[in-house]
Residue frames relative to the residue before (quaternion, step in Angstrom):
aa qw qx qy qz dx dy dz
M 1.0000 0.0000 0.0000 0.0000 0.00 0.00 0.00
F 0.6489 0.5348 -0.3210 0.4358 3.60 0.94 -0.91
Y 0.6990 0.4719 -0.2802 0.4585 3.57 0.92 -0.92
K 0.5998 0.5339 -0.3553 0.4785 3.58 1.15 -0.56
L 0.6287 0.5281 -0.3206 0.4723 3.57 1.05 -0.77
Q 0.6215 0.5449 -0.3316 0.4549 3.59 1.02 -0.83
K 0.6693 0.5030 -0.2949 0.4605 3.56 0.90 -0.95
N 0.6571 0.5142 -0.3110 0.4550 3.58 0.97 -0.84
V 0.6395 0.5185 -0.3181 0.4701 3.57 1.03 -0.81
A 0.6520 0.5119 -0.3076 0.4671 3.58 0.95 -0.90
A 0.6503 0.5164 -0.3144 0.4600 3.59 0.97 -0.86
T 0.6463 0.5221 -0.3155 0.4585 3.58 1.02 -0.81
I 0.6430 0.5192 -0.3155 0.4664 3.59 0.98 -0.87
K 0.6674 0.5061 -0.3046 0.4535 3.59 0.89 -0.91
K 0.6759 0.4919 -0.2932 0.4639 3.56 0.96 -0.88
T 0.6692 0.5246 -0.2972 0.4344 3.58 0.94 -0.91
F 0.7967 0.2941 -0.1337 0.5108 3.58 0.91 -0.96
G 0.4864 -0.6980 0.4216 0.3139 3.60 1.23 0.21
I 0.3937 0.7156 -0.4742 0.3286 3.58 1.04 0.81
A 0.3357 -0.7669 0.5137 0.1876 3.58 -0.64 1.10
D 0.7951 0.0899 -0.0093 0.5997 3.58 0.95 -0.92
L 0.3416 -0.7863 0.4803 0.1851 3.57 -0.29 1.27
N 0.6496 0.5178 -0.3236 0.4530 3.60 0.96 -0.82
L 0.6508 0.5067 -0.3090 0.4735 3.57 1.00 -0.84
Y 0.6284 0.5406 -0.3269 0.4540 3.58 1.01 -0.81
V 0.6563 0.5042 -0.3050 0.4711 3.58 0.95 -0.90
R 0.6582 0.5135 -0.3134 0.4526 3.59 0.96 -0.87
M 0.6429 0.5212 -0.3240 0.4583 3.59 1.01 -0.78
K 0.6454 0.5087 -0.3156 0.4745 3.58 0.99 -0.80
K 0.6481 0.5152 -0.3064 0.4698 3.55 1.02 -0.86
Q 0.6408 0.5352 -0.3266 0.4430 3.58 1.00 -0.81
R 0.6116 0.5551 -0.3510 0.4412 3.62 1.01 -0.74
I 0.6652 0.4838 -0.2992 0.4836 3.56 1.02 -0.80
E 0.6494 0.5370 -0.3202 0.4328 3.59 0.94 -0.89
K 0.6198 0.5751 -0.3449 0.4077 3.58 1.01 -0.76
L 0.5976 0.5678 -0.3577 0.4388 3.57 1.21 -0.40
F 0.7692 0.3814 -0.1710 0.4833 3.58 1.19 -0.56
F 0.7661 0.3361 -0.1739 0.5195 3.60 1.05 -0.67
H 0.0358 0.8416 -0.5310 0.0920 3.56 -0.43 1.28
K 0.4764 0.7066 -0.4350 0.2908 3.61 1.20 -0.22
K 0.2873 -0.7637 0.5593 0.1463 3.56 -0.72 1.13
Y 0.0093 -0.7976 0.6031 -0.0030 3.57 -1.17 0.56
S 0.3694 -0.7138 0.5572 0.2086 3.54 -1.26 0.53
A 0.6911 -0.4266 0.3611 0.4582 3.57 -1.32 0.00
K 0.6419 0.5282 -0.3159 0.4574 3.57 0.98 -0.85
D 0.6343 0.5307 -0.3285 0.4562 3.59 1.00 -0.80
L 0.6971 0.4847 -0.2763 0.4502 3.57 0.83 -1.03
V 0.6878 0.4621 -0.2890 0.4794 3.58 0.85 -0.92
G 0.5896 0.5609 -0.3586 0.4574 3.57 1.11 -0.62
E 0.6450 0.5051 -0.3154 0.4788 3.57 1.05 -0.73
L 0.6321 0.5237 -0.3328 0.4642 3.59 1.02 -0.76
V 0.6299 0.5203 -0.3236 0.4773 3.56 1.04 -0.78
R 0.6403 0.5251 -0.3209 0.4596 3.58 0.95 -0.86
L 0.7100 0.4632 -0.2522 0.4667 3.57 1.08 -0.77
G 0.7678 -0.4040 0.1946 0.4576 3.59 1.22 -0.01
M 0.5424 0.5866 -0.4311 0.4194 3.61 1.16 -0.18
K 0.0196 0.8210 -0.5669 0.0651 3.59 -0.87 0.91
P 0.6824 -0.4440 0.3512 0.4625 3.61 -1.24 0.14
G 0.7759 0.3082 -0.2506 0.4901 3.56 -0.89 0.96
S 0.4920 0.6667 -0.4354 0.3521 3.60 1.21 -0.16
V 0.2848 -0.6695 0.6503 0.2187 3.52 -1.34 0.48
V 0.0226 -0.8427 0.5335 -0.0685 3.56 -0.48 1.22
L 0.1478 -0.7459 0.6437 0.0859 3.56 -1.03 0.90
V 0.0974 -0.8259 0.5553 0.0045 3.58 -0.54 1.22
H 0.0946 -0.7275 0.6777 0.0498 3.54 -0.97 1.01
C 0.0328 0.8369 -0.5403 0.0812 3.59 -0.75 0.95
A 0.1333 -0.7559 0.6369 0.0722 3.56 -1.10 0.83
M 0.1771 -0.8465 0.4953 0.0819 3.56 0.08 1.30
N 0.5247 0.6179 -0.4316 0.3958 3.60 1.18 -0.18
N 0.6579 0.4702 -0.3152 0.4967 3.59 1.29 -0.16
F 0.5538 0.6275 -0.3815 0.3924 3.59 1.29 -0.01
Y 0.1778 0.8377 -0.5054 0.1063 3.61 0.89 0.81
N 0.6741 0.4406 -0.3095 0.5056 3.60 1.23 -0.13
Y 0.4913 0.6727 -0.4159 0.3648 3.56 1.32 0.01
Q 0.1255 -0.7811 0.6094 0.0531 3.56 -0.92 0.95
G 0.6080 0.5021 -0.3897 0.4758 3.53 -0.08 1.31
S 0.5354 -0.6221 0.4673 0.3287 3.55 -1.31 0.04
V 0.6531 -0.4872 0.3993 0.4202 3.54 -1.32 0.20
D 0.6589 0.5161 -0.3114 0.4500 3.59 0.92 -0.87
E 0.6161 0.5424 -0.3511 0.4506 3.59 1.04 -0.69
L 0.6475 0.5105 -0.3233 0.4642 3.58 0.99 -0.77
I 0.6464 0.5013 -0.3197 0.4781 3.60 0.96 -0.82
D 0.6370 0.5355 -0.3253 0.4490 3.60 0.95 -0.87
E 0.6746 0.4924 -0.2971 0.4628 3.57 0.91 -0.90
L 0.6290 0.5289 -0.3345 0.4613 3.59 1.01 -0.76
L 0.6878 0.4810 -0.2841 0.4635 3.58 0.88 -0.95
Q 0.6364 0.5246 -0.3329 0.4572 3.57 1.02 -0.75
A 0.6629 0.5039 -0.3044 0.4626 3.58 0.99 -0.84
L 0.6813 0.4828 -0.2862 0.4699 3.60 1.04 -0.73
G 0.2943 -0.7962 0.4847 0.2112 3.57 1.14 -0.59
P 0.7258 -0.4634 0.2942 0.4146 3.60 -1.29 0.13
Q 0.6744 0.4770 -0.2986 0.4781 3.61 1.18 -0.41
G 0.6198 0.5639 -0.3358 0.4302 3.59 1.26 -0.15
T 0.2145 -0.7575 0.5996 0.1436 3.56 -1.32 0.14
L 0.1844 -0.7758 0.5987 0.0760 3.55 -0.86 1.06
C 0.0456 -0.8024 0.5947 -0.0177 3.58 -0.85 1.03
M 0.0011 0.7776 -0.6287 -0.0056 3.55 -1.22 0.60
P 0.5634 -0.5809 0.4486 0.3792 3.61 -1.16 0.50
A 0.0633 -0.8241 0.5629 -0.0069 3.59 -1.08 0.71
Y 0.2258 0.7905 -0.5399 0.1809 3.60 1.04 0.70
P 0.4667 -0.7011 0.4624 0.2772 3.62 -0.99 0.80
Y 0.6837 -0.4990 0.3474 0.4035 3.56 -1.29 0.32
D 0.7732 0.3446 -0.1705 0.5044 3.58 0.96 -0.85
K 0.1565 0.8597 -0.4811 0.0706 3.56 1.13 0.59
N 0.7019 0.4689 -0.2786 0.4581 3.60 1.08 -0.59
N 0.5631 0.5728 -0.3898 0.4505 3.59 1.30 0.01
V 0.2692 -0.8151 0.4934 0.1402 3.57 -0.06 1.29
D 0.6625 0.5259 -0.3039 0.4383 3.60 1.16 -0.53
K 0.6144 0.5539 -0.3495 0.4400 3.59 1.22 -0.32
V 0.4057 -0.7114 0.5222 0.2379 3.56 -0.80 1.05
F 0.2939 -0.7549 0.5634 0.1620 3.57 -0.93 0.94
D 0.1573 -0.7806 0.6024 0.0551 3.57 -0.60 1.21
V 0.3397 -0.7883 0.4779 0.1863 3.56 -0.21 1.30
R 0.6607 0.5318 -0.3057 0.4327 3.60 1.14 -0.57
N 0.8461 0.2678 -0.0623 0.4566 3.57 0.88 -0.96
D 0.5828 0.6092 -0.3958 0.3640 3.63 1.06 -0.52
K 0.4326 -0.7038 0.5058 0.2483 3.55 -0.80 1.05
T 0.3893 -0.7044 0.5385 0.2496 3.54 -1.21 0.50
A 0.3680 -0.7187 0.5534 0.2043 3.53 -1.17 0.71
A 0.4803 0.7070 -0.4065 0.3228 3.59 1.28 0.18
G 0.7250 -0.4438 0.2423 0.4677 3.60 1.20 0.30
L 0.7090 -0.4946 0.3200 0.3877 3.53 -1.34 0.40
L 0.6507 0.5142 -0.3309 0.4503 3.60 0.89 -0.85
A 0.6825 0.4897 -0.2875 0.4602 3.59 0.88 -0.96
E 0.6700 0.4927 -0.3118 0.4595 3.61 0.94 -0.80
T 0.6352 0.5089 -0.3286 0.4792 3.59 1.01 -0.75
F 0.6397 0.5214 -0.3057 0.4749 3.57 1.03 -0.82
R 0.6320 0.5595 -0.3302 0.4225 3.59 0.92 -0.93
K 0.7254 0.4678 -0.2430 0.4426 3.60 0.94 -0.89
R 0.5089 0.6633 -0.4210 0.3519 3.60 1.23 -0.11
N 0.5683 -0.5915 0.4551 0.3465 3.54 -1.15 0.69
G 0.8068 0.2945 -0.2227 0.4612 3.53 -0.98 0.88
V 0.5478 0.6044 -0.4080 0.4101 3.59 1.24 -0.18
K 0.2374 -0.7708 0.5807 0.1110 3.58 -0.91 0.98
R 0.1609 -0.7976 0.5777 0.0657 3.56 -1.06 0.79
S 0.4164 -0.7100 0.5059 0.2579 3.56 -0.91 0.85
M 0.4000 -0.7028 0.5377 0.2388 3.54 -1.14 0.71
N 0.3970 0.6576 -0.5385 0.3463 3.52 -0.07 1.37
K 0.4105 -0.7662 0.4374 0.2303 3.57 -0.41 1.23
L 0.7493 0.4409 -0.2368 0.4337 3.58 0.88 -0.89
H 0.8290 0.0373 0.0159 0.5578 3.60 0.96 -0.79
S 0.0166 0.8224 -0.5637 0.0751 3.55 0.71 1.12
V 0.1423 -0.7689 0.6199 0.0651 3.56 -1.24 0.63
C 0.2411 -0.7427 0.6060 0.1521 3.56 -1.14 0.73
A 0.0164 -0.8057 0.5918 -0.0184 3.58 -1.09 0.71
Y 0.0379 -0.7685 0.6385 0.0164 3.52 -1.21 0.66
G 0.6301 0.5351 -0.3952 0.4005 3.55 -0.88 0.92
L 0.8215 -0.3095 0.1849 0.4418 3.52 -1.38 -0.10
R 0.7950 0.3112 -0.1495 0.4988 3.63 0.86 -0.93
A 0.3034 0.8069 -0.4758 0.1743 3.61 1.26 0.18
D 0.6886 0.4779 -0.2972 0.4573 3.61 0.75 -1.01
E 0.6441 0.5315 -0.3135 0.4521 3.56 0.97 -0.86
I 0.6897 0.5021 -0.2774 0.4420 3.56 0.96 -0.88
V 0.8092 0.3117 -0.1499 0.4750 3.62 0.77 -0.96
G 0.5382 0.7308 -0.3520 0.2287 3.58 1.19 -0.49
E 0.7813 0.3443 -0.1772 0.4895 3.62 1.11 -0.52
H 0.3568 0.7807 -0.4702 0.2053 3.59 1.22 0.11
H 0.6422 0.5261 -0.3189 0.4573 3.60 1.13 -0.59
L 0.6462 0.4850 -0.3189 0.4954 3.58 1.31 0.02
S 0.4564 0.7148 -0.4277 0.3127 3.59 1.29 -0.08
E 0.4093 -0.6758 0.5526 0.2654 3.56 -1.17 0.64
T 0.7340 0.0870 -0.0994 0.6662 3.56 1.30 -0.47
C 0.6779 -0.5025 0.3425 0.4131 3.58 -1.26 0.17
F 0.7910 0.3720 -0.1203 0.4707 3.55 1.17 -0.67
D 0.4502 0.7244 -0.4390 0.2825 3.60 1.20 0.19
E 0.8084 -0.3341 0.1941 0.4440 3.59 -1.31 -0.17
K 0.6827 0.4612 -0.2927 0.4852 3.62 1.17 -0.38
S 0.5445 0.6421 -0.3840 0.3793 3.58 1.28 -0.06
P 0.6082 -0.5523 0.4208 0.3847 3.60 -1.19 0.45
F 0.6206 0.5694 -0.3474 0.4122 3.58 1.03 -0.76
Y 0.6627 0.4819 -0.2968 0.4904 3.59 0.92 -0.90
K 0.6847 0.5011 -0.2945 0.4397 3.58 0.88 -0.93
I 0.6024 0.5446 -0.3536 0.4642 3.60 1.06 -0.71
A 0.6529 0.5037 -0.3091 0.4738 3.58 0.99 -0.83
Q 0.6934 0.4850 -0.2866 0.4492 3.59 0.85 -0.94
L 0.6632 0.4869 -0.2953 0.4858 3.58 1.21 -0.49
G 0.5237 -0.6593 0.3994 0.3626 3.57 1.27 0.15
G 0.2820 0.8147 -0.4651 0.2009 3.55 1.17 0.64
I 0.3977 -0.6763 0.5705 0.2429 3.49 -1.44 0.03
S 0.2258 -0.7431 0.6143 0.1392 3.57 -0.98 0.88
I 0.0395 -0.8131 0.5798 -0.0327 3.57 -0.67 1.15
A 0.0836 -0.7679 0.6338 0.0417 3.56 -0.99 0.90
L 0.0847 -0.8029 0.5901 -0.0053 3.57 -0.84 1.06
G 0.8520 0.1231 -0.1015 0.4986 3.56 -0.76 1.05
L 0.5519 0.5867 -0.3972 0.4398 3.56 1.26 0.22
P 0.7322 -0.4320 0.2605 0.4576 3.64 -1.19 0.22
K 0.7003 -0.5207 0.3122 0.3754 3.51 -1.20 0.70
Y 0.7882 0.3254 -0.1586 0.4976 3.59 0.90 -0.88
Y 0.3276 0.7659 -0.4938 0.2495 3.59 1.22 0.41
I 0.2428 -0.7804 0.5643 0.1165 3.56 -0.93 0.94
G 0.4434 -0.6905 0.4637 0.3342 3.59 0.89 -0.90
T 0.7339 -0.4771 0.2824 0.3924 3.54 -1.32 0.33
L 0.5462 0.6367 -0.3931 0.3764 3.59 1.16 -0.48
E 0.5329 0.6435 -0.4061 0.3702 3.59 1.18 -0.37
H 0.6699 0.5119 -0.3033 0.4442 3.61 1.20 -0.41
V 0.4833 0.6923 -0.4379 0.3088 3.60 1.21 -0.28
E 0.6872 0.4805 -0.3089 0.4488 3.60 0.82 -0.91
E 0.5682 0.5844 -0.3859 0.4321 3.59 1.16 -0.52
S 0.6780 0.4723 -0.2797 0.4888 3.56 1.00 -0.85
L 0.6705 0.5174 -0.3042 0.4362 3.59 0.90 -0.91
L 0.7620 0.3793 -0.1897 0.4893 3.58 1.05 -0.75
R 0.4002 0.7620 -0.4541 0.2304 3.59 1.23 0.03
S 0.6613 0.4841 -0.3233 0.4731 3.61 1.14 -0.46
Q 0.6946 0.4645 -0.2665 0.4804 3.59 1.25 -0.35
L 0.7985 0.2441 -0.1001 0.5411 3.56 1.02 -0.79
L 0.4361 -0.7066 0.4985 0.2488 3.56 -0.67 1.12
F 0.5569 0.6251 -0.3731 0.3999 3.56 1.15 -0.71
F 0.7494 0.3535 -0.2011 0.5225 3.60 0.95 -0.85
K 0.5603 0.5947 -0.3963 0.4187 3.60 1.07 -0.57
N 0.6713 0.5176 -0.2876 0.4458 3.56 1.03 -0.80
K 0.5779 0.5628 -0.3857 0.4478 3.60 1.27 -0.07
F 0.7557 0.2969 -0.1538 0.5631 3.59 1.24 -0.41
T 0.1933 0.8478 -0.4640 0.1690 3.53 0.58 1.19
T 0.7744 0.3736 -0.1715 0.4810 3.58 1.06 -0.69
P 0.2894 -0.7411 0.5721 0.1994 3.62 -0.70 0.98
M 0.0150 -0.7918 0.6100 -0.0267 3.57 -0.87 1.00
T 0.2383 -0.7845 0.5603 0.1181 3.58 -0.89 0.93
F 0.1364 -0.7971 0.5877 0.0243 3.54 -0.76 1.15
T 0.2989 -0.7332 0.5852 0.1753 3.55 -1.22 0.61
Y 0.1059 -0.8044 0.5844 0.0173 3.57 -0.87 1.02
I 0.2172 -0.6817 0.6673 0.2069 3.50 -1.39 0.30
D 0.2769 -0.8003 0.5121 0.1439 3.58 -0.56 1.16
Y 0.7531 -0.4073 0.2722 0.4391 3.57 -1.31 -0.05
N 0.6674 0.4774 -0.2993 0.4870 3.60 1.23 -0.35
G 0.5400 -0.6270 0.3959 0.3981 3.57 1.30 -0.08
D 0.5149 0.6422 -0.4135 0.3892 3.58 1.29 0.19
F 0.4486 -0.6766 0.5176 0.2703 3.56 -1.21 0.57
L 0.0535 -0.7721 0.6332 0.0104 3.54 -1.04 0.90
Y 0.2174 -0.7611 0.5970 0.1305 3.56 -1.21 0.52
H 0.0465 -0.8157 0.5740 -0.0543 3.54 -0.85 1.01
T 0.1414 -0.7902 0.5935 0.0578 3.55 -0.78 1.06
M 0.0155 -0.7915 0.6102 -0.0317 3.56 -0.86 1.03
Y 0.4119 -0.6565 0.5623 0.2882 3.52 -1.32 0.34
T 0.1568 0.7805 -0.5825 0.1642 3.54 -0.78 1.06
K 0.7601 0.4164 -0.2922 0.4044 3.55 -1.39 -0.06
A 0.2604 -0.7861 0.5508 0.1043 3.52 -0.53 1.26
N 0.5668 -0.5888 0.4555 0.3529 3.56 -1.27 0.43
Q 0.7879 0.1658 -0.0762 0.5881 3.58 1.18 -0.50
S 0.5897 -0.5742 0.4300 0.3709 3.56 -1.26 0.30
Y 0.1981 -0.7349 0.6375 0.1196 3.54 -1.06 0.87
I 0.1218 -0.8258 0.5502 0.0218 3.56 -0.46 1.21
R 0.3847 -0.7513 0.5016 0.1895 3.52 -0.68 1.18
S 0.5083 -0.5734 0.5336 0.3580 3.52 -1.30 0.39
H 0.5240 -0.6569 0.4435 0.3118 3.58 -1.07 0.67
T 0.7668 0.1911 -0.1378 0.5971 3.59 1.18 -0.43
T 0.4317 -0.7029 0.4989 0.2659 3.56 -1.09 0.61
K 0.0651 -0.8221 0.5654 -0.0148 3.53 0.47 1.23
L 0.5618 0.6112 -0.3764 0.4113 3.54 1.14 -0.63
V 0.6699 0.4886 -0.2875 0.4794 3.57 0.95 -0.91
N 0.6768 0.5115 -0.2970 0.4383 3.56 0.83 -0.98
Q 0.7417 0.4352 -0.2284 0.4565 3.57 0.96 -0.84
Y 0.8432 0.2669 -0.0733 0.4608 3.57 0.87 -0.95
F 0.6178 0.5521 -0.3576 0.4308 3.62 1.22 -0.05
D 0.5017 -0.6032 0.5315 0.3193 3.52 -1.25 0.61
K 0.4018 -0.7558 0.4655 0.2249 3.57 -0.53 1.15
G 0.5992 0.5555 -0.3656 0.4458 3.57 1.23 -0.19
K 0.6632 0.5143 -0.2903 0.4598 3.57 1.32 -0.18
Y 0.7814 0.1700 -0.1493 0.5816 3.58 1.23 0.09
T 0.2003 -0.7589 0.6095 0.1113 3.53 -1.29 0.46
R 0.0015 -0.7655 0.6434 -0.0098 3.55 -1.05 0.83
E 0.2397 0.7789 -0.5495 0.1842 3.58 -0.49 1.14
R 0.4334 -0.6697 0.5338 0.2805 3.54 -1.24 0.46
F 0.0761 -0.7623 0.6426 0.0146 3.52 -1.01 0.95
S 0.7574 -0.0986 -0.0203 0.6451 3.56 -0.24 1.34
N 0.7974 -0.2572 0.1763 0.5166 3.63 -0.66 -1.00
I 0.6732 0.5305 -0.3041 0.4159 3.61 1.16 -0.41
W 0.4081 -0.6727 0.5563 0.2675 3.52 -1.28 0.46
I 0.1795 -0.7338 0.6456 0.1123 3.53 -1.14 0.80
N 0.0217 -0.7729 0.6341 -0.0050 3.56 -0.83 1.04
M 0.0184 0.7976 -0.6012 0.0455 3.59 -0.74 1.05
F 0.0402 -0.8017 0.5962 -0.0165 3.56 -0.84 1.05
D 0.4489 -0.5880 0.5954 0.3134 3.51 -1.21 0.63
A 0.4083 -0.7782 0.4159 0.2339 3.58 -0.30 1.29
K 0.6817 0.4766 -0.3068 0.4626 3.60 0.85 -0.86
Y 0.6333 0.5145 -0.3369 0.4699 3.57 0.97 -0.79
L 0.6246 0.5523 -0.3378 0.4366 3.59 0.98 -0.85
V 0.6939 0.4645 -0.2757 0.4762 3.58 0.82 -1.00
D 0.6832 0.4957 -0.2933 0.4490 3.58 0.85 -0.96
R 0.6836 0.4874 -0.2988 0.4537 3.58 0.90 -0.89
L 0.6446 0.5032 -0.3304 0.4713 3.60 0.97 -0.76
S 0.6192 0.5348 -0.3364 0.4663 3.58 1.11 -0.67
E 0.6499 0.5181 -0.3081 0.4629 3.57 0.93 -0.92
L 0.6860 0.4881 -0.2827 0.4595 3.55 0.90 -0.94
A 0.6271 0.5383 -0.3390 0.4495 3.58 1.03 -0.78
L 0.6521 0.5069 -0.3122 0.4693 3.59 1.01 -0.77
E 0.6605 0.4577 -0.2969 0.5158 3.57 1.28 -0.32
G 0.5736 -0.6133 0.3697 0.3976 3.58 1.29 0.02
K 0.5888 0.5525 -0.3756 0.4550 3.59 1.21 0.39
T 0.0606 0.8077 -0.5808 0.0817 3.59 -0.64 1.13
L 0.6136 -0.5553 0.4216 0.3706 3.55 -1.34 0.05
Y 0.6247 0.5732 -0.3222 0.4212 3.58 1.28 -0.06
K 0.2865 -0.7455 0.5744 0.1792 3.52 -1.09 0.74
H 0.7813 0.0740 -0.0736 0.6154 3.58 1.29 -0.22
P 0.5069 -0.2656 -0.8132 0.1064 1.54 -1.62 1.88
K 0.6156 -0.5187 0.4231 0.4159 3.54 -1.28 0.22
F 0.5820 -0.6031 0.4151 0.3538 3.54 -1.10 0.72
Y 0.0872 0.7595 -0.6433 0.0400 3.51 -1.17 0.73
N 0.4745 -0.6704 0.4950 0.2834 3.57 -1.21 0.49
């Protein structure tokens, strides 16, 4: 009842003030205030240099989530940032970014892996269009990759039973000892890898099994122009509401396995991907999750 009331209140506020996305509206208001305090300018080289200092190195497998609308102190282009990331990773490294399409929830819309734009932000869309970048065939959580392990990471996503299982790029990035990086996103942002343990434990924990209840069949156009059909389990019977802060991370994670720091006005979050998945799995088996609703049960 409480959560239904929350939704009704939010809907009333949006209708009254003509706000399409309440979370986006709050972030924009917050950004106006932040601009009064954070003025340090930085280049692509500065930012990537900081990532290297924090642990990214040549040969790393890296998954980057990025909100460039918060990069108001950044002096450079999107391509310059991608170039610096690739240069830092070197020929043995692999750069990955989310690449889900705008209409991902429209089951009737054919997903063209070659041409459909991504709704994952300007950095991800610019990266997607680069020569040599590979994209996984998955309507709900496609991933783009470039580098030594790109084919291995994205090649089986159209065979997944869920978006995040053992054939998904997210699981493979973790198993390859990758790094999950968030730039310009909220302070406590973890990233898409947080869903991997939900898929891995769905046969053991009813709490997660209920997140993957509905089989849905999607139609894809692959790189050869051929049509493929893919059925995945998705859509929960009930709403899963996240906690607003990641107290779970603060209380139960090894602080040597992740970094959270402010760089100019943006937050940088870096996680050891395998540790993130493994630790969330361990905690879930103890009845501790990132969700405040519903309450955990076996």
